C-alpha positions in Angstrom: 0.3 0.1 -0.3 1.6 3.4 -1.0 2.5 5.6 1.7 1.9 8.9 1.1 3.1 12.3 2.9 1.0 14.8 3.0 2.4 18.4 4.0 -0.7 21.1 4.0 -1.9 23.8 6.8 -5.4 24.2 5.3 -6.8 21.6 7.6 -10.0 21.5 6.1 -8.3 20.6 2.6 -6.0 18.3 5.0 -8.8 16.3 6.5 -10.7 16.1 2.5 -7.3 14.9 1.3 -6.8 12.2 3.2 -10.4 11.1 3.2 -10.1 10.9 -0.6 -6.4 9.2 -0.5 -7.3 6.3 2.2 -10.3 5.7 -0.3 -8.3 4.7 -3.0 -6.0 2.6 -0.9 -3.2 4.5 0.4 -1.5 5.3 3.8 -1.6 9.0 4.5 0.7 11.1 7.0 0.0 15.0 7.6 1.9 17.8 8.7 0.3 20.9 8.8 4.0 23.0 8.9 7.7 22.8 7.7 8.5 21.8 11.2 6.0 19.1 11.5 7.3 17.8 8.0 10.6 17.7 9.0 10.4 16.0 11.9 8.2 13.5 10.3 10.5 12.9 8.1 13.3 11.6 10.6 13.0 7.9 10.6 9.5 7.5 8.8 9.3 6.2 5.1 7.2 7.1 2.3 6.8 6.9 -1.7 5.3 10.1 -2.5 4.9 13.7 -1.0 2.6 15.9 -1.8 3.9 19.4 -0.2 1.9 22.9 -0.2 4.2 25.9 -0.9 2.8 28.4 1.6 3.4 26.6 5.1 3.1 29.0 8.2 6.6 28.7 9.3 8.4 28.4 5.9 7.3 27.4 2.7 7.4 24.1 0.8 10.6 24.5 -1.6 12.6 24.0 1.1 10.3 20.5 2.5 10.7 19.3 -1.1 14.9 19.7 -1.0 15.0 18.0 2.7 12.5 15.2 1.0 14.4 14.7 -2.5 18.4 14.8 0.4 16.9 12.5 2.9 14.3 9.8 1.0 14.8 10.8 -2.8 10.7 10.4 -3.1 8.5 11.9 -6.0 7.2 15.5 -4.7 4.3 16.6 -6.2 3.2 20.4 -5.3 -0.2 21.1 -4.8 -1.0 24.7 -3.7 -2.8 27.8 -4.8 0.4 29.5 -6.0 -0.4 29.3 -10.0 2.8 32.1 -10.9 5.0 31.0 -14.1 8.0 31.4 -11.1 7.0 29.3 -8.2 5.9 26.6 -11.1 9.3 27.0 -12.6 11.3 27.1 -9.1 9.8 23.9 -7.5 10.3 22.0 -11.0 14.0 23.1 -10.8 15.0 21.6 -7.3 13.7 18.6 -8.3 9.7 18.9 -7.6 7.9 16.1 -10.1 4.6 17.4 -10.4 2.9 20.8 -9.9 -0.4 20.9 -9.1 -2.9 23.9 -8.7 -6.3 24.2 -6.5 -9.0 23.8 -7.1 -8.3 20.6 -8.8 -9.8 17.8 -9.7 -9.7 14.7 -7.8 -9.7 12.1 -10.3 -6.9 14.1 -11.7 -5.0 14.1 -8.7 -5.1 10.9 -8.3 -4.1 10.0 -11.9 -1.1 12.4 -11.6 -0.2 10.6 -8.1 -0.1 7.0 -9.7 1.7 8.3 -12.5 4.3 9.7 -10.5 4.6 6.0 -8.7 4.6 4.6 -11.6 7.9 6.8 -13.0 9.7 6.2 -10.1 9.1 2.4 -9.9 7.6 2.9 -6.5 3.9 1.3 -8.5 3.7 -1.8 -10.0 4.5 -1.7 -13.5 3.2 -5.1 -14.1 -0.3 -6.4 -13.7 -2.3 -9.6 -14.5 -6.1 -10.2 -14.2 -6.8 -13.8 -15.5 -5.3 -14.5 -19.3 -3.8 -10.7 -19.1 -0.8 -9.0 -18.9 -0.3 -5.2 -18.8 3.6 -3.7 -18.6 2.8 0.1 -17.6 6.3 0.5 -18.2 6.5 -0.3 -22.0 2.5 -0.1 -22.2 2.2 -3.3 -24.0 -0.6 -5.4 -23.4 -0.7 -9.2 -23.9 -4.0 -11.7 -24.1 -2.3 -15.8 -23.8 0.7 -14.2 -24.4 0.1 -12.4 -27.6 -0.2 -8.5 -28.1 -3.5 -6.7 -27.6 -3.4 -3.2 -29.6 -5.4 -0.9 -27.5 -6.5 3.0 -28.8 -5.5 5.2 -26.4 -8.5 6.2 -25.0 -9.2 2.2 -24.4 -5.9 2.3 -23.0 -6.5 4.7 -20.5 -10.0 3.4 -19.6 -8.1 -0.3 -18.8 -5.5 2.1 -16.5 -8.1 3.1 -14.7 -9.7 0.0 -13.5 -5.7 -1.8 -12.8 -5.4 1.4 -10.2 -8.4 1.0 -8.6 -8.6 -2.7 -8.3 -10.8 -2.4 -5.2 -13.3 0.4 -5.9 -16.6 0.5 -7.6 -15.9 3.1 -10.7 -18.7 5.2 -11.2 -20.1 6.0 -14.7 -19.3 9.7 -14.0 -15.7 8.8 -12.5 -15.0 7.0 -15.9 -15.8 9.9 -17.6 -13.6 12.2 -16.1 -10.7 9.8 -17.0 -11.5 9.5 -20.6 -12.7 13.2 -21.0 -8.9 14.1 -19.2 -7.4 11.9 -21.8 -9.1 12.9 -25.0 -9.3 16.7 -24.5 -12.9 16.9 -25.4 -16.2 16.0 -23.9 -16.7 12.3 -24.2 -20.6 11.1 -23.4 -22.5 8.4 -21.4 -23.0 6.6 -24.8 -19.2 7.3 -25.9 -18.5 5.2 -22.4 -20.7 2.6 -23.3 -19.1 1.7 -26.5 -15.4 1.9 -25.1 -16.6 -0.4 -22.3 -18.0 -3.0 -25.2 -14.3 -2.5 -27.4 -12.0 -2.8 -24.7 -14.0 -6.0 -23.3 -14.2 -7.1 -27.1 -10.4 -7.3 -26.9 -9.5 -8.5 -23.3 -12.2 -11.0 -22.1 -12.3 -14.7 -23.5 -15.7 -14.4 -23.4 -17.1 -10.6 -24.1 -20.6 -11.5 -23.2 -19.5 -12.9 -20.4 -16.8 -10.8 -18.6 -14.2 -11.7 -15.7 -12.0 -8.4 -15.9 -14.6 -5.9 -16.4 -17.8 -6.3 -14.3 -20.6 -4.4 -14.4 -22.0 -3.3 -11.0 -25.7 -3.1 -11.3 -26.9 0.5 -10.8 -23.8 1.6 -10.2 -21.0 1.6 -12.7 -18.0 -1.1 -13.4 -14.8 -2.9 -10.8 -11.8 -4.7 -11.8 -12.9 -8.7 -11.3 -10.1 -11.3 -10.1 -10.7 -13.3 -13.6 -12.6 -16.2 -12.2 -16.1 -14.8 -11.7 -18.3 -13.0 -14.9 -21.4 -10.6 -13.7 
């Protein structure tokens, strides 16, 4: 279970982020100040840090520098400061990403997962039934033979793989596809992509074992043993 280090002084934002991250199966350690953050780094191990820039006793840039020197994990700045100078400074001192508030929760989770995969702190290969997915190379294989997916089909499959124990509503999936496509994706389009993806990855698309329908709610990732 990936360990997230959250450095955020706004208690309301921090509370919501902790709830979101724990719902996504992350463990979370929260620090509200620069001092608390530096203390928490001593003796604790984390996989990724979310760091606000404006802290009551300093700034997140120094926290990022300390994190990079002590544990060399990905750092994502999560801040209301959207000016170019702050962004450039953050990236130049080693931050892996920079997200401005307000932000969309699904985008944040996607960026966290991307940073974890890039750093090698998240699984780069998944296996479900006869399907294997190597996210490092982007190769999908079924019974050992490569399956070619469109960009949106691959994004949809990764969404399920990155949320293995969650029921994904159609709304959440639409957000993921919209982000990937850069254009509006409607409910009918989602139905089409689910159907196409099942036709490519399922042994029996009419009796899916990988992407299961949860009646009246959405979909979830199956274990390859039981169909819907």
